[in-house]
C-alpha atoms as a printed R data frame, in Angstrom:
    type eleno elety resid chain resno       x       y       z
1   ATOM     1    CA   UNK     A     1  -0.021  -0.032  -0.003
2   ATOM     2    CA   UNK     A     2   2.894   2.374   0.823
3   ATOM     3    CA   UNK     A     3   4.901   3.093  -2.338
4   ATOM     4    CA   UNK     A     4   7.554   5.199  -0.715
5   ATOM     5    CA   UNK     A     5  10.267   2.743   0.335
6   ATOM     6    CA   UNK     A     6  11.644   4.837   3.159
7   ATOM     7    CA   UNK     A     7   8.292   5.508   4.723
8   ATOM     8    CA   UNK     A     8   7.236   1.842   4.310
9   ATOM     9    CA   UNK     A     9  10.297   0.623   6.203
10  ATOM    10    CA   UNK     A    10   9.863   3.322   8.933
11  ATOM    11    CA   UNK     A    11   6.266   2.133   9.483
12  ATOM    12    CA   UNK     A    12   7.293  -1.532   9.305
13  ATOM    13    CA   UNK     A    13   9.932  -1.058  12.013
14  ATOM    14    CA   UNK     A    14   7.515   1.104  14.067
15  ATOM    15    CA   UNK     A    15   4.741  -1.463  13.963
16  ATOM    16    CA   UNK     A    16   7.206  -4.351  14.598
17  ATOM    17    CA   UNK     A    17   8.438  -2.669  17.729
18  ATOM    18    CA   UNK     A    18   4.909  -1.926  18.919
19  ATOM    19    CA   UNK     A    19   3.735  -5.542  18.321
20  ATOM    20    CA   UNK     A    20   6.785  -6.809  20.245
21  ATOM    21    CA   UNK     A    21   6.075  -4.454  23.092
22  ATOM    22    CA   UNK     A    22   2.395  -5.446  23.171
23  ATOM    23    CA   UNK     A    23   3.212  -9.072  23.189
24  ATOM    24    CA   UNK     A    24   5.876  -8.653  25.900
25  ATOM    25    CA   UNK     A    25   3.464  -6.673  28.101
26  ATOM    26    CA   UNK     A    26   0.683  -9.258  27.581
27  ATOM    27    CA   UNK     A    27   3.017 -12.078  28.652
28  ATOM    28    CA   UNK     A    28   5.063 -10.323  31.365
29  ATOM    29    CA   UNK     A    29   2.604  -8.126  33.173
30  ATOM    30    CA   UNK     A    30   1.314 -11.013  35.320
31  ATOM    31    CA   UNK     A    31   0.344  -8.745  38.232
32  ATOM    32    CA   UNK     A    32  -2.055  -6.810  35.916
33  ATOM    33    CA   UNK     A    33  -5.739  -7.901  35.401
34  ATOM    34    CA   UNK     A    34  -6.446 -10.197  32.547
35  ATOM    35    CA   UNK     A    35  -8.369  -7.460  30.808
36  ATOM    36    CA   UNK     A    36  -5.235  -5.295  30.682
37  ATOM    37    CA   UNK     A    37  -3.141  -8.110  29.385
38  ATOM    38    CA   UNK     A    38  -5.731  -8.869  26.746
39  ATOM    39    CA   UNK     A    39  -5.736  -5.191  25.715
40  ATOM    40    CA   UNK     A    40  -1.975  -5.415  25.212
41  ATOM    41    CA   UNK     A    41  -2.386  -8.497  23.037
42  ATOM    42    CA   UNK     A    42  -5.110  -6.735  20.932
43  ATOM    43    CA   UNK     A    43  -2.745  -3.819  20.417
44  ATOM    44    CA   UNK     A    44  -0.112  -6.244  19.248
45  ATOM    45    CA   UNK     A    45  -2.511  -7.808  16.760
46  ATOM    46    CA   UNK     A    46  -3.406  -4.407  15.444
47  ATOM    47    CA   UNK     A    47   0.234  -3.419  15.044
48  ATOM    48    CA   UNK     A    48   0.807  -6.553  13.057
49  ATOM    49    CA   UNK     A    49  -2.240  -5.861  10.828
50  ATOM    50    CA   UNK     A    50  -1.034  -2.347  10.185
51  ATOM    51    CA   UNK     A    51   2.423  -3.706   9.341
52  ATOM    52    CA   UNK     A    52   0.792  -5.942   6.694
53  ATOM    53    CA   UNK     A    53  -1.235  -3.108   5.297
54  ATOM    54    CA   UNK     A    54   2.082  -1.223   4.596
55  ATOM    55    CA   UNK     A    55   2.997  -3.808   2.033
56  ATOM    56    CA   UNK     A    56   1.330  -4.952  -1.154
57  ATOM    57    CA   UNK     A    57   1.034  -8.563   0.078
58  ATOM    58    CA   UNK     A    58  -1.119  -7.239   2.993
59  ATOM    59    CA   UNK     A    59  -3.885  -6.559   0.467
60  ATOM    60    CA   UNK     A    60  -4.184 -10.286  -0.116
61  ATOM    61    CA   UNK     A    61  -5.117 -11.009   3.499
62  ATOM    62    CA   UNK     A    62  -8.864 -11.846   4.014
63  ATOM    63    CA   UNK     A    63 -10.676  -8.659   4.870
64  ATOM    64    CA   UNK     A    64 -13.883  -9.949   6.495
65  ATOM    65    CA   UNK     A    65 -12.254 -11.767   9.385
66  ATOM    66    CA   UNK     A    66 -10.187  -8.649  10.187
67  ATOM    67    CA   UNK     A    67 -13.281  -6.423  10.101
68  ATOM    68    CA   UNK     A    68 -15.112  -8.807  12.443
69  ATOM    69    CA   UNK     A    69 -12.183  -9.121  14.782
70  ATOM    70    CA   UNK     A    70 -11.405  -5.358  15.092
71  ATOM    71    CA   UNK     A    71 -15.046  -4.438  15.354
72  ATOM    72    CA   UNK     A    72 -15.404  -6.937  18.180
73  ATOM    73    CA   UNK     A    73 -12.266  -5.600  19.780
74  ATOM    74    CA   UNK     A    74 -13.677  -1.988  19.583
75  ATOM    75    CA   UNK     A    75 -16.868  -3.117  21.315
76  ATOM    76    CA   UNK     A    76 -14.862  -5.145  23.862
77  ATOM    77    CA   UNK     A    77 -13.053  -2.085  25.107
78  ATOM    78    CA   UNK     A    78 -16.323  -0.252  25.716
79  ATOM    79    CA   UNK     A    79 -18.171  -3.226  27.282
80  ATOM    80    CA   UNK     A    80 -15.400  -4.274  29.581
81  ATOM    81    CA   UNK     A    81 -15.026  -0.660  30.813
82  ATOM    82    CA   UNK     A    82 -18.729  -0.742  31.779
83  ATOM    83    CA   UNK     A    83 -18.774  -4.289  33.141
84  ATOM    84    CA   UNK     A    84 -15.479  -4.327  34.940
85  ATOM    85    CA   UNK     A    85 -14.430  -0.774  35.781
86  ATOM    86    CA   UNK     A    86 -11.039  -0.159  37.395
87  ATOM    87    CA   UNK     A    87 -10.840  -0.547  41.159
88  ATOM    88    CA   UNK     A    88  -9.118   2.831  41.465
89  ATOM    89    CA   UNK     A    89 -11.328   4.893  39.132
90  ATOM    90    CA   UNK     A    90 -15.076   5.509  38.769
91  ATOM    91    CA   UNK     A    91 -16.862   3.775  36.016
92  ATOM    92    CA   UNK     A    92 -17.267   6.943  33.937
93  ATOM    93    CA   UNK     A    93 -13.520   7.642  34.078
94  ATOM    94    CA   UNK     A    94 -12.734   4.001  33.069
95  ATOM    95    CA   UNK     A    95 -15.085   4.429  30.096
96  ATOM    96    CA   UNK     A    96 -13.460   7.681  29.046
97  ATOM    97    CA   UNK     A    97 -10.023   6.059  29.166
98  ATOM    98    CA   UNK     A    98 -11.336   3.084  27.067
99  ATOM    99    CA   UNK     A    99 -12.963   5.117  24.331
100 ATOM   100    CA   UNK     A   100  -9.667   6.128  22.508
101 ATOM   101    CA   UNK     A   101  -8.706   2.448  22.344
102 ATOM   102    CA   UNK     A   102 -12.186   1.676  20.982
103 ATOM   103    CA   UNK     A   103 -11.843   4.419  18.435
104 ATOM   104    CA   UNK     A   104  -8.467   3.130  17.311
105 ATOM   105    CA   UNK     A   105  -9.661  -0.378  16.814
106 ATOM   106    CA   UNK     A   106 -12.802   0.848  15.159
107 ATOM   107    CA   UNK     A   107 -10.795   2.918  12.799
108 ATOM   108    CA   UNK     A   108  -8.753  -0.189  11.949
109 ATOM   109    CA   UNK     A   109 -11.919  -2.100  11.107
110 ATOM   110    CA   UNK     A   110 -13.068   0.810   8.924
111 ATOM   111    CA   UNK     A   111  -9.824   0.910   6.987
112 ATOM   112    CA   UNK     A   112  -9.849  -2.867   6.293
113 ATOM   113    CA   UNK     A   113 -13.497  -2.693   5.267
114 ATOM   114    CA   UNK     A   114 -12.891   0.340   2.973
115 ATOM   115    CA   UNK     A   115  -9.920  -1.436   1.240
116 ATOM   116    CA   UNK     A   116 -11.686  -4.796   0.969
117 ATOM   117    CA   UNK     A   117 -14.858  -3.182  -0.517
118 ATOM   118    CA   UNK     A   118 -12.762  -1.472  -3.194
119 ATOM   119    CA   UNK     A   119 -10.847  -4.635  -3.995
120 ATOM   120    CA   UNK     A   120 -14.210  -6.687  -4.029
121 ATOM   121    CA   UNK     A   121 -15.797  -4.092  -6.514
122 ATOM   122    CA   UNK     A   122 -12.698  -4.418  -8.716
123 ATOM   123    CA   UNK     A   123 -12.813  -8.192  -8.675
124 ATOM   124    CA   UNK     A   124 -16.598  -8.290  -9.318
125 ATOM   125    CA   UNK     A   125 -16.162  -5.988 -12.262
126 ATOM   126    CA   UNK     A   126 -13.512  -8.129 -13.709
127 ATOM   127    CA   UNK     A   127 -11.081  -5.145 -13.465
128 ATOM   128    CA   UNK     A   128  -7.529  -4.859 -12.391
129 ATOM   129    CA   UNK     A   129  -5.842  -2.744  -9.787
130 ATOM   130    CA   UNK     A   130  -5.712   0.268 -12.070
131 ATOM   131    CA   UNK     A   131  -9.405   0.560 -12.632
132 ATOM   132    CA   UNK     A   132 -10.913  -0.442  -9.223
133 ATOM   133    CA   UNK     A   133 -14.157   1.518  -8.837
134 ATOM   134    CA   UNK     A   134 -13.316   2.517  -5.260
135 ATOM   135    CA   UNK     A   135  -9.615   3.182  -5.673
136 ATOM   136    CA   UNK     A   136  -7.495   5.518  -7.708
137 ATOM   137    CA   UNK     A   137  -3.976   4.521  -8.710
138 ATOM   138    CA   UNK     A   138  -1.410   7.096  -7.674
139 ATOM   139    CA   UNK     A   139   0.993   8.759 -10.042
140 ATOM   140    CA   UNK     A   140   4.640   7.561 -10.127
141 ATOM   141    CA   UNK     A   141   6.590   8.954  -7.120
142 ATOM   142    CA   UNK     A   142   3.445   9.203  -4.966
143 ATOM   143    CA   UNK     A   143   3.550   8.020  -1.300
144 ATOM   144    CA   UNK     A   144   0.951   5.377  -1.683
145 ATOM   145    CA   UNK     A   145   0.280   2.945  -4.549
146 ATOM   146    CA   UNK     A   146  -3.356   3.930  -4.595
147 ATOM   147    CA   UNK     A   147  -5.836   6.146  -2.745
148 ATOM   148    CA   UNK     A   148  -9.572   6.028  -2.003
149 ATOM   149    CA   UNK     A   149 -11.627   7.065  -4.964
150 ATOM   150    CA   UNK     A   150 -14.983   7.712  -3.229
151 ATOM   151    CA   UNK     A   151 -15.309  11.320  -1.890
152 ATOM   152    CA   UNK     A   152 -17.119  10.198   1.213
153 ATOM   153    CA   UNK     A   153 -14.462   7.586   2.002
154 ATOM   154    CA   UNK     A   154 -11.761  10.180   1.442
155 ATOM   155    CA   UNK     A   155 -13.367  12.576   3.920
156 ATOM   156    CA   UNK     A   156 -13.756   9.791   6.484
157 ATOM   157    CA   UNK     A   157 -10.204   8.762   6.067
158 ATOM   158    CA   UNK     A   158  -9.081  12.392   6.500
159 ATOM   159    CA   UNK     A   159 -11.269  12.810   9.576
160 ATOM   160    CA   UNK     A   160  -9.970   9.661  11.096
161 ATOM   161    CA   UNK     A   161  -6.340  10.749  10.404
162 ATOM   162    CA   UNK     A   162  -7.016  13.909  12.403
163 ATOM   163    CA   UNK     A   163  -8.655  12.048  15.277
164 ATOM   164    CA   UNK     A   164  -5.764   9.695  15.391
165 ATOM   165    CA   UNK     A   165  -3.208  12.456  15.251
166 ATOM   166    CA   UNK     A   166  -4.978  14.182  18.241
167 ATOM   167    CA   UNK     A   167  -4.927  10.949  20.165
168 ATOM   168    CA   UNK     A   168  -1.260  10.431  19.386
169 ATOM   169    CA   UNK     A   169  -0.351  13.855  20.708
170 ATOM   170    CA   UNK     A   170  -2.543  13.362  23.836
171 ATOM   171    CA   UNK     A   171  -0.982   9.899  24.629
172 ATOM   172    CA   UNK     A   172   2.552  11.035  23.953
173 ATOM   173    CA   UNK     A   173   2.208  14.122  26.114
174 ATOM   174    CA   UNK     A   174   0.589  12.030  28.853
175 ATOM   175    CA   UNK     A   175   3.347   9.455  28.552
176 ATOM   176    CA   UNK     A   176   6.101  12.125  28.932
177 ATOM   177    CA   UNK     A   177   4.441  13.608  31.983
178 ATOM   178    CA   UNK     A   178   3.949  10.153  33.565
179 ATOM   179    CA   UNK     A   179   7.583   9.467  33.145
180 ATOM   180    CA   UNK     A   180   8.702  12.858  34.266
181 ATOM   181    CA   UNK     A   181   6.460  12.938  37.298
182 ATOM   182    CA   UNK     A   182   7.079   9.272  38.332
183 ATOM   183    CA   UNK     A   183   7.941   8.693  42.014
184 ATOM   184    CA   UNK     A   184  11.624   8.356  42.643
185 ATOM   185    CA   UNK     A   185  13.528   6.009  44.935
186 ATOM   186    CA   UNK     A   186  16.221   7.143  47.243
187 ATOM   187    CA   UNK     A   187  18.769   6.438  44.437
188 ATOM   188    CA   UNK     A   188  16.772   8.605  42.043
189 ATOM   189    CA   UNK     A   189  15.466   5.856  39.882
190 ATOM   190    CA   UNK     A   190  11.848   5.977  38.778
191 ATOM   191    CA   UNK     A   191   9.426   3.313  40.081
192 ATOM   192    CA   UNK     A   192   9.040   0.337  37.723
193 ATOM   193    CA   UNK     A   193   5.206   0.705  37.589
194 ATOM   194    CA   UNK     A   194   5.415   4.342  36.505
195 ATOM   195    CA   UNK     A   195   8.073   3.521  33.852
196 ATOM   196    CA   UNK     A   196   5.892   0.715  32.375
197 ATOM   197    CA   UNK     A   197   2.873   3.087  32.422
198 ATOM   198    CA   UNK     A   198   4.827   5.773  30.631
199 ATOM   199    CA   UNK     A   199   6.063   3.242  27.938
200 ATOM   200    CA   UNK     A   200   2.519   1.975  27.479
201 ATOM   201    CA   UNK     A   201   1.248   5.510  26.932
202 ATOM   202    CA   UNK     A   202   4.124   6.298  24.560
203 ATOM   203    CA   UNK     A   203   3.470   3.204  22.544
204 ATOM   204    CA   UNK     A   204  -0.283   3.999  22.282
205 ATOM   205    CA   UNK     A   205   0.707   7.370  21.040
206 ATOM   206    CA   UNK     A   206   3.146   6.009  18.481
207 ATOM   207    CA   UNK     A   207   0.556   3.464  17.258
208 ATOM   208    CA   UNK     A   208  -2.057   6.252  16.773
209 ATOM   209    CA   UNK     A   209   0.569   8.368  14.978
210 ATOM   210    CA   UNK     A   210   1.475   5.394  12.627
211 ATOM   211    CA   UNK     A   211  -2.218   4.815  11.903
212 ATOM   212    CA   UNK     A   212  -2.726   8.514  11.268
213 ATOM   213    CA   UNK     A   213  -0.007   8.413   8.614
214 ATOM   214    CA   UNK     A   214  -1.600   5.299   6.998
215 ATOM   215    CA   UNK     A   215  -4.968   7.048   6.808
216 ATOM   216    CA   UNK     A   216  -3.439  10.311   5.492
217 ATOM   217    CA   UNK     A   217  -1.824   8.543   2.505
218 ATOM   218    CA   UNK     A   218  -5.202   6.985   1.586
219 ATOM   219    CA   UNK     A   219  -6.727  10.411   0.972
């Protein structure tokens, strides 16, 4: 999907690192509730899916299972916040904290659905990549190999890119502050829990930033 080699590799390395972090946190954070560990695993899967979308072979992956999976993941973030709120926060605060994750996974489902729909229309029409009804082939030297052709889809992708960029800045700023204000030991080292929390927030921010780039190149 990404035609620019440098950008494709930057996003590949970024999503690889984020997937590794998510899997590590899902496996190693044994003191955390199972819901938090599952959330880390879901973020890892999303990072791997975004990595695949950066390459042309990612377009060959089945779209429907991905749409169902990420739609269910978005609903799960909301439902689990309502059913099992944090012990240290009121239910409303837990829900507010879960909504950005639901928005990110929902955006992922929308992206896969939009791309799959365009591919399906092209296949049904017997066309090739260069004349897909829902996609426009980019000119040589463009950042992406193709962009969304439908005006409504382009506006939606642009809006989602802005939402994800805002979430990225919010998470990154929160992560920096969490690390900066973390309680210190007598030796001056930050507490382990605060460090992990800062890294988690930073990774969420980088994930949202990478997704914002992916949505922007679709417009």
